C-alpha positions, 0 to 999 in steps of 0.5 A: 813651145812649138815654132808656130806658137812662137811666131803667133806670140810675135805676130800678136806683140806687133798687132797695131791694136794695142795688145802688143804695146801691153806686153812691152809695158808689162816687160818694162815693169818686169825688167824695173822690179828685176833691177830693184831687187838687184839693188837690194840685194846687192849690199847683202852680197857681204854677208855671204862666206865665211859669215854664211856657209858657202854652196856646195854641189850634192855630189861633194862630201862638206867636211863637218866644221871643228866643234867649239866645245869640249877642250877647244872651247875658247876661255879667254874672255872669262879672265877679261875685267868684265867677266872678272868683275861679274865673277867676284860679285858671284864668289863673294855673294851667292856662291859663299852663302850657298857653300856656307849654308849646304857645306858649313866647311871647317877650314884648318892648315892654312898656317902651313902655308904661311911661308908662301903668303910672305911676299913683299907689301902690294906683291901678289903671292907666287902661284900655287897648284891645289890639289884635293880628293874629289867626292862631289860637285860641291867641291870646287865651291867649298875650295874656292870659299876655303882658299885664302884671299890673295890666292882666291882673286886669281884662281883658275879650275881645271874642269872636265872638257867632256861634262861641263864644256859639252854644251854651250850654254855650261860652257859659258857658266862654267867659264864665267863663275868658276873661271873654269878651263877645259881639260882632257881627262882621259890624255892630257893633250899639248894644248891643254898643257899649255893652256894650264902653263900660261894661266900659271904663268900669268899669275894665276893659282889652279884647282885640279883635281888629280883623280881626275872625276869623282869617287864612285864608292866614297873612297878615293881613287888613284892619282893620275900624273896631270898635276905633278908634271904640271908642276915640274915644268912650271916650278908652281909648288902643289898644295895637298888638301883634303875634303871630308864630308861633300861626298854625303852632302852630294856624292856621285849618283846623289839626286838630292843635297842633303846639307851637313858639315864638311872638313877642309885641310890643307897640307905642307906645299910640295915641290919635286925633288932633285932628280925625282921623276913625275911617277914618284913625285905624283906618288908623294902627292897621294900619299901626302893627300891621304895622310891629310885624310888620317888627320882628319879622322884622328889628330896631326900627332897620330896621323904623323905617327902613322906616316912615319911607321907606314901605317897610313890608310890608303887614300883609296881604301882597302883592297876588298870586296864590295860589301867590306869596303863600304863596311870600313867607310862606314867606320872612317864616317863615324870617326869623322867630324864631318859625317856627325850630322849625317851617317849612312846606314851600313850596307849589309853583306848579301849572304843568300 
């Protein structure tokens, strides 16, 4: 606006014909509205930072906020009274029914846990670490259904942070229904170990899969040392467990459930010996689960003879190529009680 135009507006506002008075009234009205808006907005100021992101100049690179998912997801809320009551209803209701209908587990070996269950009346048994093999997502439900009640009421599941805690809804559901806590299965961090140690110190038992993930081909995988290390640092004994049949019901890569029977076999609790390091203890845990696998398809006496002679089949299967491993797996399933209702067709070698 030029200086001449400005002078014209001033002279017009000073005219005695009333037009200047109208402008003054309009200015006062605008001021009143502005004061009213400030009065309304003033209480909203308390909802600014830190509840709302502060503004920043475009030239400033604002660092990304740390993720609250993955192994950083906080699950403490899932162990509070209300969440525990809801989880108890889920486990004893829908989960128990679903496992019975889908997997129909036969549980054996609970007599081997008798010494751990012997406590004074009204005293809960000491925490233990259950270390089963892993073939399917239904393994956790089968385990929770099969573990004796004194431990089942205070049971925590170590779940893969990159799978079960990669989305808010999935993390919340896993924490509530399974009492799961996230772990990094590639490299166990100090924070993850502290979290597991704390839940054991609070009296909770733990389900942890030493393989770190589901079997890709029906055979087991080499055990990682996390369970052995945790047992040695906390003093909680390891209970080896062998699950049979869950891979055929809903194995890795399966698109639909194929209901059938499963077998859950508990082994003798293990503790680290004097001077035994984590690697050797971990190898002993893996051998114990492998021996239970042999007992599942034979019997206790035959499995004991094989173990004494060093002939126990390896949990990871034969050292051979793909079709031979599938052939051997078919033979194993043929002997397994859990495979009677569902026998997979063999994959014959491609001879060209």
